[in-house]
C-alpha positions in Angstrom: 18.3 -124.7 -112.0 14.7 -123.3 -113.0 16.3 -121.0 -115.5 18.6 -123.5 -117.0 15.3 -125.7 -116.9 13.2 -123.1 -118.6 15.9 -122.4 -121.2 16.1 -126.2 -121.9 12.1 -126.6 -122.4 12.1 -123.4 -124.9 15.1 -124.4 -126.9 12.6 -128.0 -127.1 9.9 -126.1 -127.9 11.2 -123.5 -130.6 13.0 -127.5 -132.2 9.4 -128.9 -132.6 8.1 -125.5 -134.4 11.1 -125.6 -136.7 10.2 -129.3 -137.6 6.9 -128.6 -138.0 7.7 -125.3 -140.5 10.0 -127.1 -142.9 7.4 -130.3 -143.2 5.2 -127.7 -144.2 7.3 -125.2 -145.9 4.9 -124.9 -149.3 6.1 -125.9 -152.9 9.4 -125.7 -152.3 12.0 -126.3 -149.5 10.7 -129.0 -147.8 13.6 -130.7 -145.6 14.2 -132.0 -142.6 12.1 -135.5 -142.7 13.3 -138.6 -144.4 10.1 -139.1 -147.3 9.5 -142.9 -145.9 8.4 -141.3 -142.5 6.6 -143.7 -140.3 7.6 -146.3 -143.4 11.2 -146.5 -142.0 9.5 -148.8 -139.4 11.6 -147.7 -136.6 15.0 -148.0 -138.5 14.2 -151.5 -139.8 13.4 -149.4 -143.2 12.6 -151.1 -146.6 12.6 -155.1 -144.8 10.0 -153.9 -142.6 7.9 -154.6 -145.7 9.7 -156.5 -148.2 11.9 -159.6 -146.5 14.0 -160.4 -148.9 15.0 -164.2 -148.3 12.1 -166.1 -146.0 8.8 -163.8 -146.0 7.1 -163.6 -142.9 8.8 -166.2 -141.3 11.8 -163.9 -140.9 9.9 -161.1 -140.3 7.9 -160.9 -137.5 5.7 -164.3 -137.6 1.6 -165.4 -138.0 -0.1 -161.9 -138.5 -3.3 -162.8 -136.8 -1.5 -163.4 -133.6 1.5 -161.0 -133.5 4.0 -164.2 -134.0 3.6 -168.0 -134.5 3.5 -170.0 -137.0 3.0 -168.7 -140.7 -0.2 -169.6 -142.4 0.8 -168.2 -145.8 2.0 -170.6 -147.9 2.9 -168.2 -150.9 4.5 -165.6 -148.0 7.5 -163.8 -149.4 7.1 -164.9 -153.5 5.3 -162.1 -154.5 6.9 -158.6 -154.1 8.8 -160.3 -151.4 6.5 -159.0 -149.1 7.5 -160.2 -145.4 4.5 -159.7 -143.5 1.6 -162.6 -143.3 -1.3 -162.4 -145.8 -2.7 -165.6 -144.6 -5.3 -164.7 -142.0 -6.6 -162.3 -145.0 -7.8 -165.0 -147.4 -11.3 -165.0 -148.5 -11.9 -162.6 -145.5 -15.5 -160.3 -146.3 -14.9 -156.5 -145.1 -17.7 -154.4 -145.5 -16.5 -150.8 -146.2 -18.3 -147.4 -146.0 -22.0 -146.8 -145.0 -23.8 -149.8 -143.3 -21.1 -152.2 -145.0 -23.1 -151.7 -148.3 -19.5 -151.5 -150.2 -18.8 -155.3 -149.2 -14.9 -156.6 -150.4 -14.1 -160.2 -150.3 -10.3 -160.9 -150.2 -8.8 -163.1 -152.7 -8.2 -166.9 -151.8 -4.0 -166.1 -152.3 -2.0 -163.4 -153.1 -1.7 -165.1 -156.9 -5.5 -164.9 -157.0 -6.0 -161.5 -158.0 -2.9 -159.2 -158.3 -4.8 -156.1 -158.1 -6.6 -156.8 -154.6 -3.3 -157.9 -153.2 -1.1 -155.3 -153.7 -4.0 -152.8 -153.6 -5.6 -153.8 -150.3 -4.3 -157.0 -148.5 -0.5 -155.9 -148.1 -1.7 -152.6 -146.8 -4.1 -154.7 -144.5 -1.7 -157.2 -143.5 -0.2 -154.3 -141.3 -3.1 -151.9 -141.1 -6.1 -153.9 -140.1 -5.4 -154.7 -136.5 -8.6 -156.9 -136.1 -7.9 -160.1 -138.4 -4.1 -159.2 -139.5 -2.8 -157.6 -136.1 0.3 -156.7 -137.5 3.8 -156.0 -136.7 5.5 -152.7 -135.2 2.3 -150.6 -135.4 1.8 -148.3 -132.5 -2.0 -147.4 -134.3 -1.0 -143.8 -133.7 -0.3 -141.4 -136.9 3.7 -140.5 -136.9 3.0 -137.1 -138.0 1.2 -136.3 -135.2 3.6 -138.1 -132.6 6.3 -136.4 -134.2 4.5 -133.0 -134.2 4.2 -132.3 -138.0 0.5 -131.9 -138.4 -0.8 -128.0 -138.8 -2.3 -126.5 -136.2 -5.8 -127.5 -135.6 -5.8 -131.2 -135.3 -6.3 -131.2 -131.6 -4.5 -133.5 -128.9 -5.9 -136.8 -129.6 -4.3 -139.6 -131.4 -5.2 -140.0 -134.8 -5.7 -144.3 -135.6 -3.6 -146.1 -138.2 -5.6 -149.6 -138.1 -8.6 -149.9 -139.9 -10.4 -153.1 -138.1 -9.3 -151.5 -134.4 -8.9 -147.5 -134.8 -11.4 -147.1 -131.0 -14.7 -148.6 -132.4 -15.8 -152.2 -132.4 -13.4 -154.4 -133.3 -14.2 -155.5 -137.0 -15.8 -152.1 -137.9 -14.9 -150.8 -141.5 -18.1 -149.1 -141.9 -16.3 -145.5 -141.0 -13.6 -146.2 -143.8 -13.9 -145.1 -147.1 -15.2 -147.6 -149.8 -12.8 -149.7 -151.7 -13.5 -152.6 -153.9 -15.6 -153.4 -157.1 -18.7 -151.7 -155.6 -16.6 -148.4 -155.4 -16.4 -147.8 -159.0 -16.3 -144.5 -161.2 -20.0 -145.4 -162.0 -20.9 -145.0 -158.1 -19.3 -141.7 -158.3 -20.3 -140.2 -161.2 -18.0 -139.8 -163.3 -18.8 -142.1 -165.7 -22.8 -141.5 -166.6 -23.9 -142.8 -170.1 -27.6 -142.9 -169.4 -27.6 -138.7 -168.4 -29.0 -136.6 -171.4 -27.0 -135.5 -172.7 -24.5 -138.0 -171.8 -21.6 -137.2 -169.1 -18.4 -139.1 -168.9 -15.7 -137.3 -166.8 -13.1 -140.3 -167.9 -13.0 -142.4 -170.7 -11.3 -145.5 -171.2 -8.4 -146.3 -173.6 -7.5 -149.3 -174.8 -3.9 -149.2 -174.5 -3.4 -145.5 -175.0 -0.7 -145.3 -172.7 2.5 -146.3 -171.9 4.1 -147.3 -168.6 7.6 -148.5 -168.5 7.8 -148.1 -172.5 5.1 -150.3 -172.7 1.1 -149.9 -174.2 -1.0 -150.3 -171.3 -5.2 -149.6 -170.8 -5.9 -146.8 -169.2 -8.4 -143.9 -167.7 -8.1 -140.8 -169.1 -10.1 -137.2 -168.8 -12.2 -137.0 -171.4 -11.0 -133.9 -173.6 -14.5 -133.1 -174.5 -15.3 -132.1 -171.3 -14.3 -129.0 -170.2 -15.6 -128.5 -166.6 -13.1 -131.7 -166.0 -10.2 -130.2 -167.8 -10.3 -126.9 -166.1 -10.2 -128.9 -162.6 -7.2 -130.7 -163.8 -5.6 -127.1 -164.8 -6.2 -125.7 -161.4 -5.1 -129.0 -159.4 -4.7 -132.1 -161.4 -6.2 -135.9 -161.8 -3.6 -137.9 -159.6 -5.7 -140.3 -158.5 -8.3 -141.1 -161.3 -6.4 -140.6 -164.6 -2.8 -141.9 -165.7 -0.2 -139.6 -166.7 0.9 -139.5 -170.3 2.2 -136.5 -172.8 -1.6 -135.5 -173.5 -2.3 -135.7 -169.2 1.1 -134.4 -167.7 -1.3 -133.8 -164.5 -2.2 -137.1 -164.1 -1.5 -140.0 -161.6 0.6 -143.3 -161.6 0.2 -146.1 -163.6 -3.4 -147.3 -163.7 -4.0 -146.0 -159.7 -7.4 -147.6 -160.1 -8.5 -151.3 -161.1 -9.4 -151.9 -164.6 -11.5 -155.0 -165.0 -13.3 -154.2 -168.0 -13.2 -151.4 -171.0 -15.9 -150.1 -169.4 -14.3 -147.0 -167.0 -17.6 -147.1 -164.9 -16.4 -150.3 -163.6 -12.7 -148.8 -162.7 -12.8 -148.5 -158.7 -10.8 -148.0 -155.9 -8.0 -149.8 -154.3 -6.5 -148.6 -151.1 -2.9 -147.7 -153.3 -5.8 -145.5 -155.6 -5.2 -142.5 -153.1 -2.0 -144.0 -151.0 1.7 -144.8 -151.9 4.0 -146.3 -149.1 7.0 -145.0 -150.3 6.9 -141.4 -149.7 4.9 -140.1 -146.7 5.1 -136.0 -147.1 5.9 -135.1 -150.6 4.3 -135.1 -154.0 6.9 -134.5 -157.3 5.1 -133.7 -160.1 3.0 -131.5 -162.3 0.3 -129.9 -160.3 -1.8 -126.8 -161.1 -0.1 -126.5 -164.3 3.3 -126.2 -162.6 6.4 -129.0 -162.4 7.4 -129.0 -158.8 7.2 -130.9 -155.4 4.3 -130.4 -153.3 3.5 -130.8 -149.6 1.4 -134.2 -149.0 0.4 -135.9 -145.8 -0.6 -139.3 -144.7 1.1 -140.9 -147.7 -0.9 -139.7 -150.2 -0.5 -139.7 -153.9 -1.6 -136.1 -154.7 -0.9 -133.0 -153.1 -2.6 -132.4 -149.8 -1.8 -130.0 -147.3 -4.6 -129.1 -144.7 -2.1 -126.3 -143.6 -2.8 -124.3 -146.6 -4.2 -120.8 -146.4 -6.1 -120.3 -149.3 -8.2 -116.8 -150.0 -11.3 -116.9 -150.9 -10.4 -116.8 -154.7 -8.8 -120.4 -154.1 -9.2 -123.8 -152.7 -6.9 -125.9 -150.5 -5.3 -129.0 -152.1 -6.7 -131.0 -149.5 -10.2 -130.1 -151.0 -9.1 -130.5 -154.2 -7.8 -133.9 -153.3 -11.3 -135.3 -152.8 -12.8 -133.2 -155.7 -11.0 -135.6 -158.0 -13.8 -138.2 -157.6 -16.4 -136.5 -155.9 -16.7 -133.6 -158.5 -20.6 -133.0 -158.6 -23.2 -132.6 -156.5 -23.5 -130.6 -153.2 -19.8 -131.1 -152.1 -18.5 -131.2 -155.7 -15.9 -129.0 -157.6 -16.2 -125.2 -158.1 -15.9 -126.5 -162.2 -18.4 -128.6 -161.6 -20.8 -126.4 -160.9 -19.8 -124.1 -163.9 -17.2 -122.0 -161.4 -14.1 -121.9 -163.7 -12.2 -118.9 -161.8 -11.0 -120.8 -158.5 -7.2 -121.6 -158.6 -5.5 -124.1 -155.8 -3.5 -123.2 -153.0 -1.0 -126.2 -152.3 
């Protein structure tokens, strides 16, 4: 009997190791896990977020209480969103250090499309304070499934912003988003420097999305430092992909409120994509392919990478897209041009 139990235990351990290995299998051969991951919503799939007929009324009820009457009069009318946005309207959230990156949410789902799709839809599930969200366990699915690389430790990783184990409503430990978290604050655009530094530039109608001309943020071709970084990693969450910049990201991952690139600001979906949990497909390090990623990040991001001394981890490079200069900046931002990326 004991021998049988021991063999069964070994099988379970080996199976879990095999799952982790297929998940972190490198630039090719990532198999064994559906790419929606946690957003399969326990088997409900797409309708866990996009209710095709009645919005939150048929998909969990009020987001503030976890049930009851729906307060959002427009529920389901925009992107067939099936969670109740009503409790979030007009709320002011203090992101970042000492809440200095305050963000006031719009008064309706149609008042500001960028903040609706880029922030409120995410918070309707991932807030946990104002909007309780449906089906949320507040633990990273990758952690629960044993898919993270060794070294993450035994503790659960919270997935709710406003109820993460600190005081409810504390958003100070969350990355800044909103109009105050813009490229000007990051130093990617600095027209007052001598000489002027502009890592990225605004292009009026200079890109195409679905065959339609759109305004966009592009890397400055005159900045050889940032161009070198893009060749070593990419610029998936700052600049838009086009023919001249295949290593760019999606159609305008930043919000572009004016024609000044310094005003372009971050939202949740600047970094995250809700539809692909663990892969990124595109051009990275100059090579087109499928790369490991984690936590629904819309770029190569592999904390399990094992870089040599002459390489940077893709997890490090991900942050350096924005944090390009300064003490924690990119190698290229300091004039070191020879360090490539381990994906």
